[in-house]
FIROVEX-460916 format. One record per residue (C-alpha): residue in three letters; x, y, z. Coordinates in nm, 3 decimals, always signed. Layout:
BEGIN
<site Ala, <X, Y, Z>>
...
% end
This chain:
BEGIN
<site Met, <-0.826, +2.122, -1.849>>
<site Ser, <-1.069, +1.967, -1.609>>
<site Ala, <-0.902, +1.695, -1.416>>
<site Asp, <-1.244, +1.513, -1.444>>
<site Pro, <-1.318, +1.196, -1.626>>
<site Thr, <-1.610, +1.212, -1.831>>
<site Tyr, <-1.825, +0.816, -1.709>>
<site Ala, <-2.134, +0.652, -1.796>>
<site Leu, <-2.291, +0.451, -1.499>>
<site His, <-2.540, +0.178, -1.567>>
<site Arg, <-2.747, -0.082, -1.316>>
<site Leu, <-2.841, -0.365, -1.451>>
<site Pro, <-3.220, -0.522, -1.367>>
<site Thr, <-2.962, -0.828, -1.131>>
<site Gly, <-2.869, -0.548, -0.947>>
<site Ala, <-2.500, -0.561, -1.104>>
<site Arg, <-2.358, -0.177, -1.174>>
<site Leu, <-2.127, -0.069, -1.408>>
<site Ile, <-1.925, +0.270, -1.492>>
<site Ala, <-1.749, +0.307, -1.754>>
<site Ala, <-1.460, +0.619, -1.743>>
<site Pro, <-1.322, +0.696, -2.093>>
<site Met, <-0.956, +0.823, -2.094>>
<site Arg, <-0.850, +1.039, -2.357>>
<site Glu, <-0.504, +0.931, -2.533>>
<site Arg, <-0.483, +0.628, -2.298>>
<site Arg, <-0.414, +0.254, -2.546>>
<site Ser, <-0.455, +0.100, -2.187>>
<site Ala, <-0.802, -0.012, -2.042>>
<site Ala, <-0.823, -0.144, -1.648>>
<site Val, <-1.184, -0.316, -1.573>>
<site Ala, <-1.226, -0.397, -1.194>>
<site Phe, <-1.517, -0.647, -1.001>>
<site Met, <-1.569, -0.516, -0.720>>
<site Phe, <-1.804, -0.729, -0.429>>
<site Ser, <-1.885, -0.573, -0.135>>
<site Val, <-1.815, -0.802, +0.100>>
<site Gly, <-1.489, -0.886, +0.331>>
<site Ser, <-1.343, -0.988, +0.675>>
<site Arg, <-1.628, -0.867, +0.831>>
<site His, <-1.887, -1.052, +0.679>>
<site Glu, <-1.761, -1.295, +0.852>>
<site Asp, <-1.813, -1.507, +1.185>>
<site Ala, <-1.518, -1.642, +1.397>>
<site Pro, <-1.498, -2.031, +1.253>>
<site Ser, <-1.531, -1.889, +0.886>>
<site Ala, <-1.237, -1.598, +0.977>>
<site Gly, <-0.994, -1.581, +0.608>>
<site Leu, <-1.258, -1.754, +0.428>>
<site Ser, <-1.309, -1.414, +0.145>>
<site His, <-0.947, -1.357, +0.196>>
<site Phe, <-0.888, -1.716, +0.104>>
<site Ile, <-1.142, -1.711, -0.195>>
<site Glu, <-0.950, -1.402, -0.368>>
<site His, <-0.655, -1.672, -0.405>>
<site Val, <-0.864, -2.008, -0.475>>
<site Val, <-1.025, -1.857, -0.821>>
<site Phe, <-0.698, -1.827, -0.947>>
<site Lys, <-0.698, -2.136, -0.956>>
<site Gly, <-0.909, -2.142, -1.288>>
<site Gly, <-1.269, -2.052, -1.353>>
<site Gly, <-1.470, -2.054, -1.695>>
<site Arg, <-1.328, -2.088, -1.984>>
<site Phe, <-0.970, -2.054, -1.825>>
<site Pro, <-0.983, -2.399, -1.588>>
<site Thr, <-0.661, -2.377, -1.458>>
<site Ala, <-0.379, -2.129, -1.298>>
<site Arg, <-0.167, -2.136, -1.576>>
<site Ala, <-0.428, -2.079, -1.807>>
<site Ile, <-0.550, -1.729, -1.669>>
<site Ser, <-0.236, -1.614, -1.617>>
<site Glu, <-0.132, -1.652, -1.940>>
<site Ala, <-0.464, -1.508, -2.092>>
<site Ile, <-0.364, -1.187, -1.930>>
<site Glu, <-0.034, -1.204, -1.962>>
<site Ser, <+0.013, -1.346, -2.317>>
<site Val, <-0.161, -0.974, -2.456>>
<site Gly, <+0.128, -0.831, -2.203>>
<site Gly, <-0.143, -0.714, -1.887>>
<site Ser, <-0.147, -0.828, -1.518>>
<site Ile, <-0.384, -0.957, -1.303>>
<site Asn, <-0.410, -0.936, -0.930>>
<site Ala, <-0.666, -0.973, -0.660>>
<site Ala, <-0.694, -0.770, -0.300>>
<site Thr, <-0.956, -0.845, +0.044>>
<site Asp, <-0.970, -0.563, +0.306>>
<site Lys, <-1.268, -0.546, +0.532>>
<site Glu, <-1.519, -0.426, +0.342>>
<site Ala, <-1.457, -0.497, +0.021>>
<site Thr, <-1.284, -0.753, -0.178>>
<site Val, <-1.160, -0.667, -0.602>>
<site Phe, <-1.009, -0.882, -0.857>>
<site Tyr, <-0.877, -0.613, -1.074>>
<site Thr, <-0.636, -0.624, -1.437>>
<site Lys, <-0.512, -0.338, -1.724>>
<site Val, <-0.441, -0.489, -2.069>>
<site Pro, <-0.463, -0.263, -2.380>>
<site Ala, <-0.724, -0.157, -2.509>>
<site Glu, <-0.834, -0.408, -2.754>>
<site His, <-0.815, -0.708, -2.552>>
<site Leu, <-1.066, -0.558, -2.299>>
<site Glu, <-1.340, -0.856, -2.378>>
<site Leu, <-1.055, -1.077, -2.312>>
<site Ala, <-1.025, -0.928, -1.941>>
<site Cys, <-1.434, -0.966, -1.842>>
<site Glu, <-1.412, -1.332, -1.977>>
<site Val, <-1.133, -1.357, -1.729>>
<site Leu, <-1.224, -1.191, -1.419>>
<site Gly, <-1.661, -1.276, -1.516>>
<site Gly, <-1.531, -1.657, -1.546>>
<site Met, <-1.327, -1.656, -1.209>>
<site Val, <-1.614, -1.546, -1.056>>
<site Phe, <-1.928, -1.622, -1.115>>
<site Asp, <-1.786, -2.008, -1.205>>
<site Pro, <-1.457, -2.114, -1.013>>
<site Val, <-1.329, -2.469, -1.110>>
<site Leu, <-1.236, -2.558, -0.745>>
<site Asp, <-1.061, -2.836, -0.761>>
<site Gly, <-1.040, -3.018, -0.394>>
<site Ala, <-0.674, -3.092, -0.455>>
<site Glu, <-0.598, -2.709, -0.588>>
<site Val, <-0.790, -2.579, -0.273>>
<site Ala, <-0.571, -2.863, -0.058>>
<site Lys, <-0.304, -2.692, -0.240>>
<site Glu, <-0.366, -2.280, -0.151>>
<site Arg, <-0.497, -2.370, +0.212>>
<site Gln, <-0.056, -2.453, +0.279>>
<site Val, <-0.021, -2.135, +0.099>>
<site Val, <-0.231, -1.896, +0.253>>
<site Ile, <-0.112, -1.984, +0.633>>
<site Glu, <+0.278, -1.945, +0.460>>
<site Glu, <+0.073, -1.546, +0.415>>
<site Leu, <+0.055, -1.571, +0.768>>
<site Arg, <+0.314, -1.681, +0.857>>
<site Met, <+0.511, -1.445, +0.751>>
<site Cys, <+0.369, -1.104, +0.850>>
<site Leu, <+0.439, -1.312, +1.200>>
<site Asp, <+0.774, -1.281, +1.113>>
<site Asn, <+0.727, -0.976, +0.998>>
<site Pro, <+0.702, -0.660, +1.301>>
<site Gln, <+0.604, -0.438, +1.043>>
<site Glu, <+0.294, -0.652, +0.878>>
<site His, <+0.233, -0.788, +1.257>>
<site Val, <+0.151, -0.454, +1.431>>
<site Gly, <-0.075, -0.346, +1.168>>
<site Thr, <-0.334, -0.650, +1.260>>
<site Leu, <-0.257, -0.550, +1.649>>
<site Phe, <-0.380, -0.222, +1.620>>
<site Asp, <-0.657, -0.349, +1.486>>
<site Glu, <-0.718, -0.608, +1.780>>
<site Val, <-0.719, -0.285, +1.994>>
<site Met, <-0.925, -0.089, +1.814>>
<site Tyr, <-1.216, -0.360, +1.768>>
<site Pro, <-1.111, -0.653, +1.981>>
<site Asp, <-1.339, -0.925, +1.986>>
<site Gln, <-1.540, -0.894, +1.642>>
<site Pro, <-1.413, -0.902, +1.243>>
<site Leu, <-1.307, -0.586, +1.174>>
<site Gly, <-1.006, -0.671, +1.444>>
<site Trp, <-0.939, -1.008, +1.288>>
<site Asp, <-0.650, -1.081, +1.047>>
<site Val, <-0.748, -1.030, +0.725>>
<site Ala, <-0.668, -1.366, +0.613>>
<site Gly, <-0.808, -1.554, +0.885>>
<site Thr, <-0.588, -1.760, +1.083>>
<site Glu, <-0.425, -2.156, +1.069>>
<site Glu, <-0.659, -2.364, +1.232>>
<site Thr, <-0.976, -2.137, +1.047>>
<site Val, <-0.770, -2.167, +0.669>>
<site Gln, <-0.710, -2.532, +0.749>>
<site Ser, <-1.100, -2.570, +0.780>>
<site Phe, <-1.185, -2.402, +0.446>>
<site Asp, <-1.259, -2.681, +0.114>>
<site Gly, <-1.428, -2.604, -0.152>>
<site Glu, <-1.755, -2.697, -0.057>>
<site Ala, <-1.743, -2.382, +0.216>>
<site Cys, <-1.616, -2.163, -0.037>>
<site Arg, <-1.903, -2.225, -0.308>>
<site Arg, <-2.153, -2.119, +0.003>>
<site His, <-1.998, -1.743, +0.091>>
<site Leu, <-1.968, -1.755, -0.244>>
<site Asp, <-2.302, -1.782, -0.381>>
<site Arg, <-2.432, -1.603, -0.111>>
<site His, <-2.194, -1.290, -0.105>>
<site Tyr, <-2.059, -1.285, -0.437>>
<site Arg, <-2.312, -1.184, -0.631>>
<site Pro, <-2.439, -0.891, -0.882>>
<site Ala, <-2.634, -0.699, -0.625>>
<site Arg, <-2.320, -0.655, -0.459>>
<site Leu, <-2.115, -0.589, -0.777>>
<site Val, <-1.932, -0.280, -0.971>>
<site Val, <-1.751, -0.335, -1.213>>
<site Ser, <-1.521, -0.018, -1.308>>
<site Met, <-1.393, +0.028, -1.628>>
<site Ala, <-1.110, +0.280, -1.721>>
<site Gly, <-0.887, +0.438, -2.027>>
<site Ala, <-0.927, +0.405, -2.412>>
<site Val, <-1.290, +0.230, -2.350>>
<site Asp, <-1.653, +0.259, -2.499>>
<site Pro, <-1.961, +0.293, -2.232>>
<site Ala, <-2.201, +0.131, -2.468>>
<site Gln, <-1.934, -0.148, -2.545>>
<site Ala, <-1.843, -0.197, -2.156>>
<site Leu, <-2.218, -0.251, -2.080>>
<site Glu, <-2.247, -0.537, -2.334>>
<site Leu, <-1.926, -0.731, -2.177>>
<site Leu, <-2.083, -0.681, -1.828>>
<site Glu, <-2.382, -0.807, -1.932>>
<site Arg, <-2.208, -1.069, -2.095>>
<site Ala, <-2.034, -1.193, -1.845>>
<site Val, <-2.285, -1.168, -1.477>>
<site Gly, <-2.643, -1.103, -1.705>>
<site Arg, <-2.731, -1.470, -1.600>>
<site Val, <-2.616, -1.465, -1.279>>
<site Gly, <-2.883, -1.438, -1.022>>
<site Ala, <-2.957, -1.264, -0.666>>
<site Ala, <-2.888, -1.383, -0.322>>
<site Ala, <-3.000, -1.251, +0.022>>
<site Asp, <-2.733, -1.181, +0.284>>
<site Ala, <-2.753, -1.030, +0.611>>
<site Pro, <-2.526, -0.725, +0.653>>
<site Pro, <-2.250, -0.732, +0.882>>
<site Ala, <-2.318, -0.680, +1.261>>
<site Pro, <-2.195, -0.309, +1.342>>
<site Ala, <-1.822, -0.142, +1.429>>
<site Ala, <-1.840, -0.178, +1.826>>
<site Glu, <-1.540, +0.095, +2.006>>
<site Ser, <-1.310, -0.048, +2.263>>
<site His, <-1.360, +0.040, +2.615>>
<site Gly, <-1.139, -0.261, +2.736>>
<site Ser, <-0.743, -0.196, +2.703>>
<site Ala, <-0.603, +0.053, +2.548>>
<site Leu, <-0.245, -0.100, +2.498>>
<site Arg, <-0.148, -0.444, +2.354>>
<site Leu, <+0.231, -0.562, +2.409>>
<site Val, <+0.360, -0.841, +2.229>>
<site Asn, <+0.764, -0.902, +2.386>>
<site Lys, <+0.966, -0.978, +2.099>>
<site Arg, <+1.344, -0.937, +2.052>>
<site Thr, <+1.390, -0.746, +1.733>>
<site Glu, <+1.653, -0.511, +1.691>>
<site Gln, <+1.416, -0.232, +1.611>>
<site Ala, <+1.035, -0.105, +1.795>>
<site Asn, <+0.699, -0.150, +1.534>>
<site Ile, <+0.433, +0.043, +1.709>>
<site Ile, <+0.136, +0.174, +1.595>>
<site Leu, <-0.084, +0.457, +1.796>>
<site Gly, <-0.416, +0.637, +1.711>>
<site Gly, <-0.724, +0.680, +1.809>>
<site Tyr, <-1.127, +0.699, +1.689>>
<site Ala, <-1.178, +0.905, +1.375>>
<site Cys, <-1.513, +0.962, +1.151>>
<site Ser, <-1.611, +0.702, +0.839>>
<site Tyr, <-1.604, +0.766, +0.470>>
<site Leu, <-1.964, +0.859, +0.489>>
<site Asp, <-1.957, +1.103, +0.739>>
<site Pro, <-1.901, +1.464, +0.578>>
<site Arg, <-1.642, +1.571, +0.829>>
<site Arg, <-1.346, +1.305, +0.591>>
<site Ser, <-1.243, +1.586, +0.399>>
<site Val, <-1.092, +1.746, +0.719>>
<site Leu, <-0.939, +1.406, +0.874>>
<site Asp, <-0.738, +1.392, +0.546>>
<site Leu, <-0.635, +1.693, +0.601>>
<site Leu, <-0.481, +1.626, +0.977>>
<site Asn, <-0.428, +1.342, +0.877>>
<site Val, <-0.101, +1.547, +0.600>>
<site Val, <-0.045, +1.851, +0.791>>
<site Leu, <+0.024, +1.500, +1.133>>
<site Gly, <+0.242, +1.249, +0.906>>
<site Glu, <+0.166, +1.242, +0.524>>
<site Gly, <+0.467, +1.282, +0.328>>
<site Met, <+0.865, +1.444, +0.478>>
<site Ser, <+0.718, +1.767, +0.552>>
<site Ser, <+0.437, +1.705, +0.755>>
<site Arg, <+0.536, +1.761, +1.130>>
<site Leu, <+0.571, +1.427, +1.286>>
<site Phe, <+0.842, +1.388, +0.984>>
<site Gln, <+1.019, +1.666, +1.062>>
<site Glu, <+1.006, +1.620, +1.469>>
<site Leu, <+1.055, +1.308, +1.523>>
<site Arg, <+1.346, +1.237, +1.227>>
<site Glu, <+1.512, +1.516, +1.148>>
<site Glu, <+1.462, +1.718, +1.460>>
<site Arg, <+1.543, +1.459, +1.742>>
<site Ala, <+1.658, +1.177, +1.461>>
<site Leu, <+1.404, +0.986, +1.754>>
<site Ala, <+1.259, +0.662, +1.428>>
<site Tyr, <+1.387, +0.608, +1.078>>
<site Asp, <+1.020, +0.521, +0.942>>
<site Val, <+0.779, +0.719, +1.100>>
<site His, <+0.361, +0.884, +0.946>>
<site Ser, <+0.062, +0.909, +0.953>>
<site Phe, <-0.265, +0.750, +0.797>>
<site Val, <-0.643, +0.738, +0.777>>
<site Ala, <-0.875, +0.360, +0.764>>
<site Lys, <-1.202, +0.468, +0.728>>
<site Leu, <-1.504, +0.249, +0.755>>
<site Arg, <-1.912, +0.245, +0.658>>
<site Asp, <-1.959, +0.340, +1.060>>
<site Ser, <-1.628, +0.418, +1.178>>
<site Gly, <-1.260, +0.493, +1.138>>
<site Cys, <-0.971, +0.565, +1.301>>
<site Leu, <-0.640, +0.811, +1.286>>
<site Gly, <-0.329, +0.603, +1.380>>
<site Ile, <+0.037, +0.665, +1.398>>
<site Tyr, <+0.363, +0.400, +1.242>>
<site Leu, <+0.670, +0.475, +1.450>>
<site Gly, <+0.926, +0.192, +1.382>>
<site Cys, <+1.215, +0.309, +1.623>>
<site Glu, <+1.555, +0.200, +1.812>>
<site Pro, <+1.390, +0.023, +2.124>>
<site Arg, <+1.570, +0.236, +2.375>>
<site Arg, <+1.400, +0.553, +2.300>>
<site Ala, <+1.072, +0.387, +2.171>>
<site Ala, <+0.869, +0.609, +2.439>>
<site Glu, <+1.038, +0.924, +2.385>>
<site Ala, <+0.946, +0.807, +1.988>>
<site Val, <+0.571, +0.753, +2.135>>
<site Arg, <+0.551, +1.094, +2.417>>
<site Val, <+0.655, +1.333, +2.094>>
<site Ala, <+0.396, +1.168, +1.829>>
<site Val, <+0.123, +1.169, +2.034>>
<site Glu, <+0.266, +1.551, +2.155>>
<site Glu, <+0.198, +1.607, +1.809>>
<site Leu, <-0.148, +1.541, +1.767>>
<site Ala, <-0.218, +1.706, +2.050>>
<site Arg, <-0.051, +2.063, +1.955>>
<site Leu, <-0.285, +1.960, +1.600>>
<site Ala, <-0.639, +1.961, +1.917>>
<site Thr, <-0.553, +2.271, +2.121>>
<site Thr, <-0.377, +2.495, +1.856>>
<site Val, <-0.529, +2.606, +1.500>>
<site Val, <-0.295, +2.551, +1.242>>
<site Glu, <-0.157, +2.864, +1.038>>
<site Pro, <-0.287, +2.986, +0.734>>
<site Asp, <-0.034, +2.924, +0.507>>
<site Glu, <+0.064, +2.512, +0.637>>
<site Leu, <-0.313, +2.476, +0.570>>
<site Ala, <-0.274, +2.615, +0.230>>
<site Arg, <+0.046, +2.367, +0.162>>
<site Ala, <-0.148, +2.091, +0.242>>
<site Lys, <-0.469, +2.134, +0.089>>
<site Glu, <-0.191, +2.221, -0.236>>
<site Tyr, <-0.055, +1.840, -0.071>>
<site Ala, <-0.379, +1.648, -0.120>>
<site Gln, <-0.541, +1.762, -0.402>>
<site Gly, <-0.173, +1.764, -0.605>>
<site Arg, <-0.126, +1.371, -0.469>>
<site Leu, <-0.478, +1.292, -0.629>>
<site Leu, <-0.494, +1.502, -0.990>>
<site Leu, <-0.114, +1.248, -0.990>>
<site His, <-0.251, +0.904, -0.897>>
<site Leu, <-0.566, +0.967, -1.081>>
<site Glu, <-0.350, +0.945, -1.442>>
<site Gly, <-0.305, +0.567, -1.464>>
<site Thr, <-0.605, +0.377, -1.543>>
<site Gly, <-0.607, +0.196, -1.277>>
<site Ala, <-0.590, +0.409, -1.054>>
<site Met, <-0.897, +0.555, -1.194>>
<site Ser, <-1.155, +0.244, -1.247>>
<site Gln, <-1.096, +0.224, -0.827>>
<site Phe, <-1.114, +0.583, -0.775>>
<site Leu, <-1.459, +0.632, -0.974>>
<site Gly, <-1.564, +0.265, -0.856>>
<site Gln, <-1.484, +0.153, -0.471>>
<site Gln, <-1.709, +0.476, -0.451>>
<site Glu, <-2.025, +0.431, -0.572>>
<site Leu, <-1.963, +0.056, -0.432>>
<site Leu, <-1.912, +0.143, -0.110>>
<site Ala, <-2.048, +0.478, -0.079>>
<site Gly, <-2.334, +0.483, -0.297>>
<site Glu, <-2.228, +0.765, -0.387>>
<site Val, <-1.971, +0.945, -0.723>>
<site Leu, <-1.696, +1.204, -0.636>>
<site Val, <-1.474, +1.270, -0.903>>
<site Ala, <-1.172, +1.472, -0.895>>
<site Ser, <-1.367, +1.858, -0.868>>
<site Asp, <-1.585, +1.733, -0.568>>
<site Val, <-1.326, +1.646, -0.355>>
<site Ile, <-1.115, +1.907, -0.433>>
<site Ala, <-1.436, +2.167, -0.335>>
<site Ala, <-1.455, +2.000, +0.014>>
<site Leu, <-1.123, +1.995, +0.063>>
<site Glu, <-1.044, +2.373, +0.011>>
<site Ala, <-1.380, +2.450, +0.214>>
<site Val, <-1.229, +2.284, +0.524>>
<site Thr, <-1.135, +2.521, +0.781>>
<site Ala, <-0.794, +2.510, +1.006>>
<site Glu, <-1.095, +2.505, +1.342>>
<site Glu, <-1.240, +2.240, +1.189>>
<site Ile, <-0.876, +2.065, +1.200>>
<site Arg, <-0.884, +2.150, +1.553>>
<site Ala, <-1.177, +2.003, +1.630>>
<site Met, <-1.109, +1.631, +1.488>>
<site Ala, <-0.820, +1.639, +1.635>>
<site Gly, <-0.985, +1.772, +1.964>>
<site Ala, <-1.191, +1.516, +1.942>>
<site Ile, <-0.933, +1.199, +1.913>>
<site Cys, <-0.747, +1.259, +2.206>>
<site Ser, <-1.026, +1.339, +2.378>>
<site Gly, <-1.201, +0.939, +2.252>>
<site Gly, <-0.918, +0.850, +2.404>>
<site Leu, <-0.534, +0.661, +2.199>>
<site Arg, <-0.473, +0.288, +2.199>>
<site Ala, <-0.154, +0.137, +2.010>>
<site Ala, <+0.037, -0.209, +1.976>>
<site Val, <+0.345, -0.295, +2.054>>
<site Ile, <+0.672, -0.516, +1.905>>
<site Gly, <+0.950, -0.480, +2.044>>
<site Pro, <+1.185, -0.595, +2.339>>
<site Phe, <+0.977, -0.519, +2.592>>
<site Ala, <+0.864, -0.734, +2.968>>
<site Lys, <+0.606, -0.426, +3.074>>
<site Pro, <+0.362, -0.178, +2.920>>
<site Glu, <+0.374, +0.075, +3.156>>
<site Arg, <+0.579, +0.316, +3.016>>
<site Phe, <+0.391, +0.338, +2.668>>
<site Glu, <+0.064, +0.388, +2.867>>
<site Arg, <+0.181, +0.696, +3.060>>
<site Ala, <+0.298, +0.867, +2.651>>
<site Leu, <-0.060, +0.752, +2.569>>
<site Ala, <-0.185, +0.915, +2.827>>
<site Ser, <-0.067, +1.254, +2.786>>
<site Ala, <-0.277, +1.368, +2.530>>
<site Ser, <-0.557, +1.385, +2.681>>
% end
């Protein structure tokens, strides 16, 4: 049986787009309101404003004028509601029993297009977001990710914390939120994606009701990504029981035809317990408890990263071995059986992930939002199947030759050991 959903794509006169994907035998409906705006659309004084807006619209909007009214509306029917902000997208999503789909659309539409933005509530949420920022600083495993972004994209929005800084958050008020919403959170930047027990005709009617009268607004595109030519290492000397490290290099964007090559390289290198990094650094050498690789793709850039959590006295050795594993992929092609296993892993993970209505709505919607093209599961699988061992070797070689960069948090006074380990890849 095909894993591909039958979905309908509609575009309203305002530019808003709807994806409706009926999924047989599901009793739930997942709805996501996705806007192509994130932290890269901000300047220095407004850093973190998109993330802050994600918070404050939950304080009330439309027919649900308080935070409690919003949460009770969804939770009283057994549903859930949440949101997330990234560098290029902000997503508000909910999952409800299918018979409450209209309620879900009304709640989300009221929040994002008719928020209350009460001054007292905005002021309270400033402190909440500041506590979130402080929590991240106290958690080296999270903080090192922000530092890695700074190393990869210094002095530009892509390298800033999505949540901003305490100083910028303190400056946000209801008027700043309103201006940002009016400029960016418009139908032309919106994809509404629904999956589950949904009827496409009803979904279109609900979307028109929620956003059909909202006007368009023009705004400038964000500045292009600028790769760094400065320091390759950011070191924070902090007394911790474990060193937290992310190292990596530049890779392809999500618009690049080679993106499937990058995904399979990531699987072979460090996704899962059978990956090379896990087997070598944890199982064979006991250098790390948590070791894995990841990819982060943007419209005009991307990177492959390796995370290491390890004993500080063995941190430089762990970095050296991780770099060696990446360099080995750049010089020796993956054997056919290992490549076949990686393809099966990537395909199986995708199919299992897409069994959920929430995952399906976001899988389809984010592709339309960011790439303007929807690939169903069979399209992705066909692209993975076409990847060759030589393409993986070439991708790893390009990442290594571009120079590796790293962020390190731990009890280290000097960076030289880590700089030497990074340089061994080239």
